[in-house]
C-alpha positions in Angstrom: -43.0 93.8 -24.3 -46.3 91.9 -23.4 -44.6 89.5 -25.1 -41.6 89.0 -23.2 -43.0 89.3 -19.5 -45.6 86.4 -20.9 -43.0 84.2 -21.8 -40.9 84.6 -18.5 -44.4 83.9 -16.5 -44.8 81.0 -18.7 -41.2 79.7 -17.7 -41.4 80.6 -14.1 -45.1 78.4 -14.4 -43.3 75.1 -16.0 -39.8 75.4 -13.8 -42.6 75.7 -10.9 -44.4 72.6 -11.8 -41.5 70.3 -12.6 -40.2 71.5 -9.2 -42.0 68.3 -7.3 -40.5 66.0 -10.1 -36.9 67.4 -9.6 -37.0 67.3 -5.6 -38.4 63.4 -6.4 -35.4 63.1 -8.9 -33.2 64.3 -6.4 -34.1 62.6 -3.6 -34.3 59.1 -5.2 -30.7 60.1 -6.7 -29.3 60.6 -3.2 -31.3 57.6 -1.8 -29.4 55.6 -4.6 -26.1 57.2 -3.9 -26.5 56.2 -0.1 -27.5 52.8 -1.0 -24.2 52.4 -3.3 -22.4 54.1 -0.6 -23.7 51.1 1.6 -22.2 48.6 -1.2 -18.9 49.2 -0.4 -16.4 46.5 -0.1 -15.6 47.2 3.4 -19.4 47.3 4.1 -20.2 44.1 2.2 -17.6 41.8 4.7 -19.7 39.6 6.8 -19.7 40.2 10.0 -17.6 37.8 11.7 -19.3 35.3 14.0 -18.9 35.2 17.6 -16.6 32.7 18.9 -18.0 30.6 21.5 -15.6 29.2 23.7 -16.7 26.2 25.8 -15.1 24.5 28.9 -11.8 23.5 27.5 -10.9 19.7 26.6 -7.4 17.8 27.1 -6.2 14.8 25.3 -3.2 13.5 26.4 -2.0 10.4 24.6 0.7 8.5 26.7 1.2 5.6 24.2 0.5 4.4 20.4 1.9 7.2 18.8 5.1 7.0 16.5 5.3 3.5 17.6 3.3 0.0 17.2 1.2 -0.8 20.7 1.5 0.6 24.4 -2.0 2.1 23.2 -3.3 4.8 25.9 -4.7 8.0 26.2 -6.1 10.3 28.7 -9.0 12.3 28.6 -9.4 15.7 31.0 -12.1 18.0 31.7 -12.3 20.3 34.7 -11.7 17.8 37.6 -12.4 15.0 35.6 -10.3 12.6 33.9 -10.8 9.0 32.5 -8.3 6.8 30.5 -8.9 5.0 27.3 -7.1 1.4 27.0 -3.7 0.7 28.7 -1.6 -1.6 26.7 2.0 -3.0 26.1 4.4 -3.0 23.6 6.8 -6.1 23.0 10.7 -5.1 22.8 13.1 -4.2 20.3 16.1 -5.6 19.4 18.1 -2.8 21.6 16.4 -4.3 24.4 18.1 -7.0 25.7 16.7 -9.1 28.2 13.5 -6.9 28.0 10.2 -8.7 28.6 7.6 -6.3 27.8 7.4 -2.4 27.6 4.5 -0.3 29.2 3.7 3.0 29.4 4.9 5.7 31.8 1.8 6.2 34.7 3.6 9.4 36.3 1.2 11.6 35.0 -1.9 9.3 36.2 -0.7 9.1 39.8 0.3 12.9 39.9 -3.6 13.3 38.9 -5.2 10.2 40.7 -7.7 12.1 42.6 -9.3 13.4 39.2 -9.3 9.8 37.9 -13.0 8.7 37.3 -12.6 5.2 35.2 -10.7 3.2 32.5 -12.4 2.2 29.4 -11.5 -0.1 27.2 -11.8 -0.6 23.5 -10.9 -4.5 23.1 -9.0 -7.2 24.3 -6.1 -7.2 22.4 -2.3 -7.0 24.5 -1.5 -3.8 23.1 -4.6 -2.4 24.5 -4.9 -4.1 27.8 -1.9 -5.5 28.8 -0.6 -2.6 31.0 -3.6 -2.6 32.8 -2.3 -4.5 36.1 0.8 -2.6 36.2 -1.1 0.5 36.6 -4.1 -0.9 39.0 -1.2 -1.7 41.2 -0.8 1.9 41.4 -4.3 3.4 41.3 -7.9 2.0 42.5 -10.3 3.1 39.5 -13.1 0.9 38.4 -12.9 -0.6 34.5 -15.7 -0.5 31.8 -15.3 -2.7 28.9 -17.1 -5.5 27.0 -18.0 -8.7 28.1 -15.4 -10.8 26.7 -12.5 -7.8 27.1 -13.5 -7.9 30.8 -13.4 -11.6 30.5 -9.6 -11.3 29.4 -8.6 -8.6 32.0 -10.0 -10.6 34.4 -7.3 -13.2 33.7 -4.7 -11.3 33.9 -5.4 -9.7 37.1 -5.4 -13.5 38.5 -1.9 -13.5 37.5 -0.9 -10.3 39.2 -2.9 -11.3 42.7 -5.6 -8.4 41.9 -8.5 -10.6 41.3 -11.8 -9.6 43.3 -9.8 -6.4 44.0 -10.9 -4.0 41.1 -14.6 -2.8 40.0 -15.2 -4.6 36.4 -18.2 -3.3 34.8 -19.7 -4.9 31.5 -20.9 -2.2 29.2 -22.7 -3.1 26.0 -22.5 -1.4 22.5 -24.8 1.3 22.1 -24.7 2.6 26.3 -23.3 5.2 27.7 -20.8 5.7 30.8 -21.0 8.7 33.1 -17.1 9.9 33.6 -17.7 13.5 35.6 -18.3 16.3 33.2 -17.8 13.8 30.2 -19.6 10.7 29.3 -18.5 7.8 26.6 -20.6 6.0 24.6 -19.6 2.3 23.0 -20.1 1.9 19.4 -19.9 -1.7 17.7 -17.1 -1.7 15.5 -15.2 -4.9 13.5 -11.8 -6.1 14.5 -9.8 -9.4 14.9 -11.1 -10.0 18.0 -15.0 -10.1 19.2 -16.5 -7.6 21.4 -14.3 -4.4 19.9 -15.8 -1.0 20.1 -15.1 2.6 19.1 -15.8 5.5 21.6 -18.1 8.6 21.4 -16.7 10.9 24.4 -19.6 13.6 24.7 -17.8 16.7 26.4 -18.8 20.2 26.9 -16.6 21.3 24.2 -18.0 18.5 21.5 -17.9 14.8 20.9 -15.2 13.6 20.2 -14.8 10.5 17.9 -12.2 7.1 18.9 -12.5 4.4 16.6 -10.4 2.0 18.7 -8.7 -0.9 16.4 -11.7 -1.5 13.9 -12.1 -2.6 10.3 -15.7 -2.8 8.2 -16.5 -6.4 7.4 -19.8 -6.8 6.2 -20.0 -10.3 7.0 -17.9 -11.0 10.4 -17.9 -14.7 11.7 -20.5 -13.4 14.5 -22.7 -11.7 12.2 -22.2 -8.5 14.3 -21.6 -5.6 12.1 -19.7 -2.2 12.4 -22.6 0.3 13.4 -21.6 2.7 10.4 -25.3 4.3 11.1 -24.4 5.4 14.4 -21.0 7.0 13.3 -23.2 8.6 10.3 -25.7 10.4 13.2 -22.9 11.6 14.8 -21.4 12.9 11.8 -24.7 14.7 11.2 -25.0 16.0 14.5 -21.4 17.5 14.4 -18.1 15.9 15.3 -15.4 18.0 17.0 -12.7 15.6 16.3 -12.0 12.4 14.9 -8.9 9.8 16.4 -8.8 7.0 14.2 -6.7 3.8 13.6 -3.9 4.4 11.3 -2.2 0.9 11.4 -3.1 0.3 7.4 -2.9 3.6 6.4 -0.8 2.6 3.9 -2.6 -0.1 2.2 -5.2 0.8 -0.5 -8.5 -0.1 -0.9 -10.6 -2.5 1.8 -9.3 -5.0 4.1 -10.5 -8.6 3.2 -13.3 -10.1 5.3 -12.2 -12.7 7.9 -14.4 -15.4 6.0 -11.6 -15.6 3.3 -9.6 -17.1 5.6 -12.2 -19.8 6.1 -12.3 -20.4 2.7 -8.5 -21.0 2.6 -8.5 -23.4 5.5 -11.0 -25.6 3.9 -8.7 -25.6 1.0 -5.9 -26.7 2.7 -7.5 -29.2 4.8 -8.5 -31.0 1.9 -5.1 -31.4 0.7 -3.5 -31.9 4.0 -5.3 -35.5 4.1 -3.0 -38.2 5.5 -0.9 -35.4 7.7 -1.3 -33.9 10.7 -1.8 -30.2 10.8 -0.3 -27.7 13.0 -1.9 -23.8 12.6 0.0 -20.8 14.1 -1.8 -17.8 14.9 -2.6 -15.1 17.6 -4.0 -16.4 20.7 -7.0 -13.7 20.8 -7.8 -14.0 17.0 -11.3 -16.0 18.3 -13.0 -15.9 15.1 -10.1 -17.7 13.1 -9.9 -20.4 16.2 -13.9 -20.9 15.5 -13.2 -21.3 11.8 -10.3 -24.0 12.6 -13.1 -25.8 14.9 -15.7 -25.6 11.9 -12.9 -26.9 9.5 -11.9 -29.8 12.0 -15.3 -30.9 12.4 -16.0 -31.1 8.7 -13.0 -33.3 8.4 -13.5 -35.5 11.2 -10.4 -34.3 13.2 -9.6 -33.5 17.0 -8.2 -30.5 17.9 -5.1 -30.0 21.0 -4.2 -26.2 22.1 -0.6 -25.5 22.8 0.9 -22.3 24.7 -0.5 -21.0 27.5 -2.2 -17.7 26.0 -3.9 -19.8 23.6 -5.4 -22.0 26.1 -6.2 -19.2 28.4 -7.7 -17.5 25.7 -9.7 -20.3 24.3 -11.0 -21.4 27.6 -12.0 -17.3 28.6 -13.9 -17.8 25.1 -15.8 -21.0 25.8 -16.9 -19.8 29.2 -18.4 -16.5 28.0 -20.1 -18.0 24.8 -18.1 -16.8 22.0 -16.7 -20.3 20.8 -18.9 -22.8 19.7 -17.1 -25.8 20.2 -18.8 -29.5 19.4 -18.7 -31.7 22.4 -15.3 -33.9 22.6 -13.7 -32.0 19.8 -10.9 -30.6 21.6 -8.9 -33.0 23.2 -6.0 -33.0 26.2 -2.5 -32.5 25.2 -1.5 -36.1 26.9 -4.5 -37.6 24.8 -3.1 -37.0 21.1 -0.9 -39.9 21.2 -4.6 -42.2 21.4 -5.2 -40.6 17.4 -3.8 -41.0 14.6 -1.8 -37.8 13.6 -4.0 -37.3 10.6 -6.8 -36.9 12.7 -5.1 -34.3 14.9 -5.3 -30.5 14.4 -2.7 -28.3 16.6 -3.5 -24.6 17.2 -0.4 -23.2 18.8 1.2 -19.8 19.5 4.3 -18.5 17.8 3.2 -16.9 14.3 5.8 -14.4 15.4 8.6 -16.4 15.6 9.2 -15.3 19.4 11.8 -17.8 20.5 10.2 -19.3 23.5 6.6 -20.1 21.7 5.6 -23.3 21.6 5.9 -23.2 17.6 9.6 -22.2 17.8 10.5 -24.7 20.1 8.9 -27.2 17.8 10.7 -26.5 14.7 14.2 -26.3 17.1 13.2 -29.6 18.2 12.9 -28.6 21.5 9.7 -29.5 22.4 8.8 -32.1 24.8 5.7 -33.6 23.5 6.0 -32.7 19.7 8.7 -33.8 17.0 8.0 -31.9 13.6 8.3 -34.9 10.8 7.5 -34.7 7.2 4.4 -35.9 7.8 3.2 -32.5 9.2 1.2 -30.2 7.4 2.0 -26.3 9.1 -0.1 -23.0 8.6 1.6 -19.7 10.0 -2.0 -17.8 10.1 -0.3 -14.2 10.6 1.6 -11.4 9.1 5.0 -10.6 10.8 4.9 -7.8 13.1 7.4 -4.8 11.6 10.8 -6.2 13.3 9.7 -9.9 13.5 10.1 -11.0 9.5 13.8 -12.6 10.5 12.3 -14.4 13.4 9.8 -15.8 11.0 12.0 -16.8 8.5 14.1 -18.6 10.8 11.1 -20.5 11.9 10.2 -21.6 8.6 13.4 -22.2 7.7 13.8 -25.0 10.8 10.6 -26.3 9.9 11.2 -27.0 6.5 14.6 -28.7 7.3 12.5 -31.5 9.3 10.9 -32.0 6.0 7.2 -30.3 7.0 4.9 -28.4 4.5 4.7 -24.9 5.5 2.1 -22.3 4.6 2.4 -18.8 5.3 0.5 -15.8 4.6 2.5 -14.6 1.6 1.2 -17.8 -0.6 -2.4 -18.5 0.3 -5.0 -16.2 2.1 -4.4 -17.6 5.3 -4.6 -13.9 7.0 -6.4 -10.9 6.8 -5.9 -8.0 8.9 -7.6 -6.9 11.3 -7.1 -3.1 10.5 -9.0 -0.9 7.9 -7.2 -0.3 4.5 -7.4 3.5 3.1 -10.8 3.2 1.7 -12.4 2.2 4.9 -10.4 5.0 6.7 -12.1 7.6 3.8 -15.4 6.1 4.7 -15.1 6.9 8.5 -13.6 10.2 7.4 -16.9 10.8 5.5 -19.5 9.4 8.0 -18.4 11.6 10.9 -17.2 14.6 8.8 -14.8 16.2 12.3 -13.6 19.6 12.5 -10.2 18.2 14.0 -8.6 14.8 12.6 -5.8 13.2 14.8 -4.8 10.2 13.5 -3.5 7.5 16.2 -1.8 3.9 16.6 1.0 3.7 14.4 4.4 5.1 13.3 4.9 8.0 12.0 4.8 7.1 8.6 1.6 5.7 9.2 0.4 8.8 11.0 1.5 11.0 8.1 -0.3 8.9 5.4 -3.6 8.9 7.4 -3.2 12.8 8.0 -2.7 13.0 4.6 -6.0 11.0 3.8 -8.0 13.4 5.8 -6.5 16.6 3.8 -7.6 15.0 0.5 -11.2 14.2 2.2 -11.7 18.1 2.8 -9.9 18.2 6.4 -8.0 21.7 6.6 -4.5 21.0 6.7 -4.4 23.3 10.0 -7.2 21.1 11.9 -5.1 17.7 11.2 -2.6 17.4 14.4 0.0 14.5 13.8 0.8 14.5 17.9 3.5 13.0 20.3 3.2 10.7 23.2 3.2 13.4 26.3 1.6 16.0 24.2 -1.5 18.0 25.7 -3.7 18.4 22.6 -6.6 21.1 24.5 -9.8 22.2 22.6 -12.5 24.7 23.3 -15.0 23.6 20.7 -13.5 26.3 18.4 -9.9 25.8 18.3 -7.6 22.8 19.0 -3.7 22.9 19.5 -1.0 21.4 21.6 -0.3 23.5 24.8 1.8 21.7 26.7 3.8 18.6 27.6 3.9 15.8 30.4 5.9 12.9 31.1 5.7 9.7 28.9 7.9 7.2 27.3 8.5 3.6 28.5 9.0 1.5 31.5 10.9 -1.5 30.6 9.6 -4.8 32.4 12.1 -7.4 33.2 10.9 -10.1 35.0 9.4 -9.0 38.6 11.3 -5.6 38.3 9.4 -2.8 36.5 11.0 0.2 35.9 14.3 -0.8 37.3 16.0 -1.5 34.2 17.0 1.9 32.8 18.9 3.6 29.7 22.0 2.9 31.9 21.0 -0.8 32.2 20.5 -1.0 29.0 23.4 0.5 28.1 25.5 -1.9 29.8 23.7 -4.8 28.3 24.2 -3.7 24.9 28.3 -3.4 25.9 28.2 -6.6 27.5 26.4 -8.3 24.3 28.7 -6.6 21.8 32.2 -6.8 23.5 32.1 -9.2 26.5 33.4 -8.5 29.9 36.8 -8.5 31.4 37.4 -8.4 35.5 40.5 -7.7 37.3 41.3 -8.9 40.7 43.8 -7.6 43.2 44.3 -8.0 46.9 45.6 -5.0 49.0 46.7 -6.0 52.8 45.0 -2.6 54.6 47.4 -2.3 57.3 51.0 -2.1 55.0 49.2 -0.8 52.2 50.4 -3.6 49.8 49.6 -6.1 46.8 49.3 -9.1 48.4 47.6 -11.0 45.5 47.0 -10.5 41.8 46.3 -8.9 39.3 44.0 -11.7 38.0 42.1 -11.5 35.1 38.7 -13.3 34.4 37.2 -13.1 30.8 33.4 -13.5 30.0 32.5 -13.1 26.4 35.6 -11.5 25.0 38.0 -13.8 24.2 38.8 -17.7 25.4 41.3 -17.2 27.9 42.9 -20.9 26.8 43.4 -19.8 23.5 44.6 -16.7 24.2 47.3 -16.9 26.7 50.0 -14.6 25.2 47.3 -11.9 25.3 46.3 -12.6 28.9 49.5 -12.8 30.2 51.1 -9.4 28.6 47.5 -8.1 30.1 48.8 -8.8 33.3 52.5 -7.5 33.0 50.9 -3.9 31.9 48.6 -4.1 35.3 51.4 -5.1 37.4 54.0 -2.1 35.8 50.7 0.3 36.1 50.3 -1.0 40.1 53.9 -0.9 40.9 54.0 2.9 39.5 51.3 3.6 42.1 52.3 6.0 44.8 51.3 4.9 48.6 48.4 7.7 48.1 47.2 6.6 45.0 46.9 2.8 46.5 44.5 4.2 49.3 42.6 6.0 47.0 40.8 3.1 45.4 38.5 4.7 43.0 41.8 6.4 41.3 43.4 3.0 41.3 40.4 1.2 39.7 40.5 4.3 37.3 44.2 3.9 36.4 43.9 0.0 35.8 41.3 0.1 33.9 42.4 2.9 31.4 46.0 0.7 31.0 44.1 -2.6 30.6 41.6 -0.8 28.0 44.3 1.0 25.7 46.3 -2.2 25.3 43.0 -4.5 24.7 42.1 -1.7 22.0 45.3 -1.8 20.4 45.9 -5.6 20.2 42.2 -6.5 19.2 40.2 -3.1 18.3 37.5 -4.1 20.9 36.1 -2.3 23.9 34.9 -5.0 26.6 33.4 -3.7 30.0 36.2 -4.0 32.2 35.4 -4.1 35.9 38.4 -4.0 38.4 37.4 -5.7 42.1 40.0 -4.7 44.8 39.8 -7.4 47.9 41.2 -6.0 51.4 42.8 -8.4 53.2 
């Protein structure tokens, strides 16, 4: 009895002594269970960062996308807006009679009260050629580098705007305020001096626009692209990169311009005893400098042909961008005083333009230059897409005259001013943008550039291949196309701006393809009787004297049609014209399978 009771006491005592330890154990276990519960998947998810939305910025390309040339982009934030570049494009084969093509300025005119200025990346026609037409509609200051504005000033004089526009020279590394935005100029290399890219500082973030660029580590003027600044901007955080896509399909790097100088030196040696004629882009001042250097080295004088070439060279000399030894450039009329083997002609026409100096020389239609077997001709340019057949025609005609012709496919007499794939990748790597918008190129160029960006790690959703007129909006967090504004092309023909539209172009194509037939009849209004005609005049359709039978039958059909018209129809001239047009059109198509434009004219007597 005593033993059992003692045993119970001992057990109770042991249990009581273990109680604190058990409590500690159960507490720890409960805590562990609670900690485990806290680590459940739904609690492991990272708390989403709060979206920081900033003042929206709009990017509106009005030209330069899905095309070559006509580059123009609007940047807009709150009540402030500025324009980056305002270029032109050259007409396609389906624009007969058109001189140039410029962007549609409708959106600018509607919002000109917001416009703070125009900034220019460089002085090529596809970036400044439309400027004078815009400045006739809006008054706004222009910002650009010294050479760019020197070329702009020449254009303003041609359009009667000299002295009416404020031109502000801005050097690279300087910044211009544009309302709530600021534009920083950054040095880049291109085929023309004084080219810049832009860093656009906006409330939503930094937008980098490269302009036309390439990476040349040994440029003619010694001014290397400011890669360090692009890298600094990338380390700070670039919201969006807008980059030149012209050469996005070409692998590798673009050669330095000095390659062309080395080729010129070899060609000048091989052209001993011959006159040298070099056709190149008028704006390629670096190339002109290398031609001048070679001419001096080989004891030759230089004559310059082509209005645009003369204008650009004079501007470059005035502003100090060309180093020209005294007496090396001679007047065109003084050429005859020198032996032809001591002459170098620098001329326009590297694209085979019908009215250019080189084309007129090739067609034996130039007043001062006749091509002979003693001419050595260098075409220092690559044909712009679409111009290949014109260049080939000029080369063929020059060769028929016995001249030796060297062009880009044979020797390194041309290098591009645009970045190839490895340089485009370098720009992407330096700037590290969140969003990417390829610019300056046809759709295939933009698409290829977008693919390069995706390869470099940019999200597919963050690559925007836009179209002219798209309103791309960003708040620093997202970027998307939110609207569309008027865009397109305005055709310039002579002094007419925009008066040649789709209907006029359609008529021109019709006339070019099938010609014109004019029907003339005379009606006496008092008696409502036909007193003259029908007469038929043909232009561009058939030669009347060799197609008398066709013309006679056509007149008979028209006479029959008029005879069957009632008095009411003879009074209603629009109806009468339609009946004559239909009757003759059916007959002509049946006989010739052609559809010329038919123009009835009724004369009242």
